[in-house]
N, C-alpha and C positions, 0 to 999 in steps of 0.2 A: 344626422343633425348638425344645424348652423351655433356656433356661439351664438346667445342672446344680449345685450348689454343695452344697458340705460343710457340713450343717448338725446340730444336735446331739440332733434328736428320734430318734422309735424307729427310724424305717426310713430313717437315715441310712448314707452308706457306709463310713463308721468303723466305725460299730456292728457292722453286719452281719461287718466285717474281722475286729473284736475276738471274735464271738460264733462266727465261722468258724476262727479262730486256737484259742478254749476246747475247740470238741468236736473239732478236729483238731489236738492240739499237737503230734503230729510230722510234721505236712506244710505248716507256716507259709509257706515259700516257695514251695510249688503256690497255697497261696488268693494269696499274694500273686500270684502270676505270671498267675491265671487273671484277676484282677480288672485286673490292667494290659493284658490282653488285650482285655479289656472294654470300655476305656476308650479303649484305641488304636483300636480296629474303631470305637468312637462319633464320635474324631477321627477317623476317613478319610470315616466316611458324609456328619461336620460339613464337610469339606472339600470334598466331593463338593460338596454344596449350594451350597458357597459359590461354586467354581468355576461352576456354573449359574448363580447370582445374576448370576457377574460377566459370564459372556457376555452376560446379556439387557441389566445396565447400559452393557455397550460398544456393544450393537445399538439401545438405545435414544439413547446419547451418537452413535453413529453418523447414526442418521437426523435427531437434531436436526439437525448441525454439516453434512450434505450436502443436507438437505429442506426442515426445517420453517425454519430460518434463512434460508435460500435464499429461499422463497416470501415470507418480511418483507423482506429485501433488495431484492429483486428489486420487490415492490409499493412499496416507499417509492423505489428509483430512478425508477419508472415516474409515480409521482405528482409526481417531482421534473420531469423531464422534461413530463409536461401542463402544470405552475405553469408551468416557464418558456416554453413553446410561447403560454399565456393572454398572458403578460408580452408577446413579442415581438407576438402580433398586435393589443394597446391600443396598440404603438409604433408601427403603421401605422394604425390607427386614430385617431389621435391628431397623429402627428406626418406621415402619410401616405404614400405604400406608395413610397420611396425605395431607390435601389439598396442602399443598405445596410440598411436595414430590412426587404424581401425576402428579403435573403441572410441575416439573422440567422433570419428565419421560418423558411426554407428549411431551415436548420441545425436550427433545433430539432426541426422534424419528421422530419429524418432522426435526430436523437438519440431521439427517441422510440420510431422504427422498429428502431433498434439495443436497445434495451431491451427491446421486444418480442421480439425476436429471442431473447437472452436469457432469456426469459420463457416461452418455446414448449420449450426445451430439456429444462423441467422438464413432468414428467407431473400437470398436474391437471383430468384428468377428473371424479376422483371430487369436487373440490372445488365450491362451491356458490359459483363466481364467474364474471363474466366470462371468456369462456375467451382464451387468446392471439388466435385468429383471428377471432374475434368483434369484439375491440378492434382487429385493426389493421382491419380494414375501416370501423369507425366513426369511426376517425380518417383511413383516407383518404378518405372520404366529405366531412369536415370541411375536411380540405383541400383538396381539388378544391374546392369549393364557394367557400370564404372566398378562395383563389388565383385562381382566375376573376374574382371580385365585384373585385380590386382592378383591376382595366383600367377599373371602372367607377365609381372615386374621382372622377373630374373630368366624364365624362359624362351620369352618371347618382346622382348623391351620396345619393338615397333608396335605390336598388337597391343600394348599397355600405353602405349604414348597416343598412338589412334583413338584408343577408347577416353583417354584423358582429355585429349582434345575435343570429341565428342561430348563428354561429358560437360565442359565449361561452356560449349554453345547450346546443351539443355537448360545450364543453369544461367545461362540470360533470358532464357527466354520464360524461364521461372521469375527472373528476377522481374520481367519487362511485365508479367502478367500482375505481380504482387504489387508493383509500383502503378498498375493501371488501379486493383483497387482501391489501393491507396488515394489516386488521386479522386477516385469516383466518391469516394467518402470525405474527404476534402469538398468537392464538389456537394454534395449532399449537407453536409455539416454547414458548410457558409450560404448554400439556399433558405438551409431552416433558420439562418442567425437574420439573411436580410427579411425571411418572412414575419422573423419576432419583433425586427423595429419598424417595419412596418405597421404590423398590429401592434406597436407600443404608440406609433404617432398616432392610428385613429384612435385609441386609448384618449391620449392626448387631448387630441382636437374634442372628444365627448366630455373629459374632465372640465375642458374648458369652459365650454357649452355649460354643464352644469354648475362651475361657481359662477357663471354668467348668472344664470337665473336664480342659486342664492342671492347673489348682489340683487337683484331684481326685486325677489322677495324680503330682503331684509329693508332696502328703501322702503318696498310699502308697508312692511312692520313699526317700519321708524317711524310713521305718523301717530303711532301708537303705543309703541314700544319700545324707544330708544334705549334703555339701559337692555333691556333681554335680548336683542339683537346684537348688541355687542358684546357678549357670552356668548351667542353661538357662535357669531364668526369667530371669536378668538379659539373656542372651541373647536371651527370648522380647521381653520389655518392648523394649528397643533396635528388634528387625525393626519392631515396634505404632509405636512412633513414627516409624519411617521412613517406614511406610503412609501413618498419617495426613499426615505432609508432603508426601507423594508425592500424595497425592491433593488439598490443597489446594493444591496446585500448578496442578495439571490443571485442577480447577475455575477456580481465577483467568485461566488461560489460554482457557478455555472464554467465561467469562465477558466476555472483552475482546473475542475474536472475534465475540459473538453479538453485544454491546450498542455498540462503539467508533462502526460506522457511523450506527447507529439517533438513537444520543444525540446525535453530533454534527453528523450534515444536518439532522436536522428542523427542529431550532430555526430555523437560518439560514433555512431554508424557508418557516416559517412570518415569521419575519420580512419575508420577500421580499414574502410573499404578502399581508399588510397592508402595505407601504410600498404595491403595484399597486393595492389598494383606497383606499386611501387620493388617491393620482394622479386616481381616476374621479371622486373629488368634489371641488366647487369649493372654491378654497381660496388665501389670498395666495400670492403667486408665491415669496417665501421659501418659506414647508412644502414648495409643489411642488418647488423644485429640492434642499430637503433629504430630501424623499421617492424624490424621483429619486436623489440619491446614494446612499439607503439601501437602495434597489431594486438597482442596480449594484454597491454592494459586498456585496450577499450574496452575488450570480450571481457575484463574481470570490471570495469565501470560500469558497464548496461547492466549486469547481475545487479549491482549494488543500487545504482540508481531506480531499481525496481522495488527492491528493498528497501530503499530509504523512503520512498513513497508510501509501501503501507505500513510502515511504525510511526511515519509521521500522521496516519491515520486515526492508527488505532494507541499510540500510545497515552493513558491519563495519568502520566504524573509520578512523583513519589511513593509507592504503596502505603496504606495505613496504618500506623503501629498501634499496638495495645500494651504498654511499653509496663513492665514491674520490674522491682527489684527483687533478683535469685540471685542465687548459691551457683556458683559455677557446678559444683561435686552433684546438687541437687538435677542441676538442666544435664548434664551429660550421664546421667544415669537414668534419664527416663529415655533418653533416646536409645538405650541400649534394645529394649524387648523388640522396637518397630524396626530395628536397625537388621536386628537377627532375624526378625520372620518376611523381611525383601532380600537379604539372602537368601535362606532355604529357596523362596519361589522362586529365586534365580539359578539355584543350583547349586550353590558354593554353602559357605559355611562363615563364620562372624569369631573374629578375636576381639578380644577388648582391652584396652591399659588404661585406667583414666588416675592421672597425678595431680594432686595443686588442689589449691580452692580460692574461693574469693568471691565477691560479690559483683554483679553486672544489672545494667539497668536497658531491658530489649522486651522483646515482643515472643515469649516461647516457642508459640505455634510455628512463627514466619521463620527461626532460627532452626526450630527441629523440620522442618519442610524443607530449609536449606543443605543440612547434614542428609537427612532422606533423599535428596536430587544425588547426591555423591556417591553416597551409600550404592543407589540403583544404576547407577552409572557403572561404579567400579563393578557390581555382581555382573555386570553385560558382559565385561571383558575379562574379565577374572578367570585364567587357566583352570582345566577344570585340576580337583583334586587338591587343591590350594583354597585357602581361608584370605578375606580379608580382615584388615585389623583398622578396627577404629579406637583412636585413643585421646587422650587432651593430656596438655601441658600448661602451666600457669607460668609466666616467665616477666618480670619487671611487673608490667601494666596493664597486661593482655593473658587470654585467655586463646590458647591454639585449639583447637581439633581436627583431628589428622585422619585421613581418609587412603588405604593405601590398597594396591592391589595387584598380583603379581601376574597381570593381563602382559598382552601384547606390545603395550606401548606406545606413545604418541611420537612420530618423530619429530626433530628438533624444529625443521621451517613449519609446523602446524601447530607447535604447543602454543606459540601465543594468541593462536585465534579461535579457542576451543571455547572461549567465553562470550565469543559474539555470536549473537542472533542467528538460528538456522544452521550456524555452520555445522557439519560434522563428518569427521575423520575420516580419508577417503579407504584408509586399508579396513572399517571396523564398520562400512557404512554396512556391506553383507548383512553383519550379525543384528544390527541396529534396528530392525522390521521396524517397532512401533514409535521408537522415538520421533518428535517431530523436529530436533534441532532446538529445541528452547530451555531446555532444564538447564543446563548451566548459567546460560545467563540469566537466567528466574533466581539463580543464584546467588549470584553475583551482586544484582539489585537489592536483594534483598540483606546481603551484607552490609555495602555501602550504605545502606539508609542507616542502618546503624555504627555506620561511621569506621567499620571495619576493614579489612581485604581478603580476597582471593589468591590463591597462586595455586600451580599445579608444577611439577617435578617428572620427568619422566625422561625413561629409557627406551628405545625399542628392543624388544623382548626379554627384557628384565620385570616391568610394569609400569604403574602410575601412582605417586604420591598428591595427594590435593589436600591443602590446608587452608582452614577460615580462622582467621586473626579478629578478635572482637577485643576492644578497650576495658577492662575493669572499671565499675565506676568507681570514681572521684571518694577517698575516704574508706574504702576497703580494706580490711584488715591484712596483716600480713602475710604473703602465700605461704602453705603448710605445707611441705610436701609427705602426702601419704600417698603410699605406693600399694596398689592393689593391680591385680595382675590377675584375670582372668580369660580362659580361654573355653571357646563354647564349640565343639566339634561337630559338624552337620554331616550327614551322610548326604554327599553330593548326590546328583541326577543330572540326567541330560538336560539342557534348557530346551 
């Protein structure tokens, strides 16, 4: 539909109206009413077309978000997994098939299979790319051949080198296939965006036509109701501005979802790939050390980017607190029973030693939750036939709540990381089957929301001690040293 606008030519609407009123002087409002009726019908038709166009735009957007961008994203993920697998193979080639190198290689292959399973859920039969089933077959052949060749590393080095070279060739083939999938996804996403822009342009033309029709109706109505028309026009303009702002916000959100993963992760993959290429070339030891560090950090940063994107969408801000004025002695005494139950459930036992008193302003339920997280964490990794120790101290202007176990401990290099979200200590992973990696992070969030702090001390083979420190309320009475040691030994059961 072409836009309709009032003009001053011979066939203009206003000239027609003036002529009709001149010919029918006794029925001017009939002419006006007929004209308004015609314009209303035109507006309704334009509105129907706009609704249909909007449905088409919605369909294009839905496809882009649920399929086209998913294809691009999965292709990018698979390519990253393939490059990781190539990196792990080169570790085996240059450093030998150590247990850690083979474990990393096996894990890389498992990650690739997981990404292929995600890709397989998308219907790619109409796309001219390697299908997920064929991709899995080639990846399986590559993995089985090279994994078997690692047994020849010391007995038949020539055969191992030949198998490694063939493995790199197969990896390149898989990389090209993954790149093709990524390219097809980019093409589909770009095509969807182009169609979306075209449809938006058509909607714009229709909106211009609709606005022109409204203007004509306004001119006709101005003969009898200029003030009313002015108000209606102002309202209409406000609605148009709101519609434009809403469309802009939706477009920005769509652009972020479509581009964030690709734009952040691809540069890291390129950095890692270039570093790996540099490692295969002869060079000075310092250069190789720097390239190795670059490769390791690129891998770590890729994982960090994924976690940060997830947290950026899930963080809801500071947790709400229901603050009360409570006694430190009363607070820690309420923690004893739930801690005892948690210890028993984990096949351990509990000792308590609560000393000191004072007053605090805090959310009792939240602090109890944080302490229970520490007790549960300690019970999971405590050594058999030993007890967890829950104690409290009041020193200066703070209350300390201490949870100690006698478990395997945490390596010094990992100790600063245990409060990070989703972080799980490697040598504990096999035992912590039900954990999500969020417990200690939640405890830290709760404590810091109360302007407190949480810390951990640990020695491998000896145990771990975690301490929550909370500030006492201003005007609290002087701390009173009241010593009460109460030990509860529960029969240990296997967890």
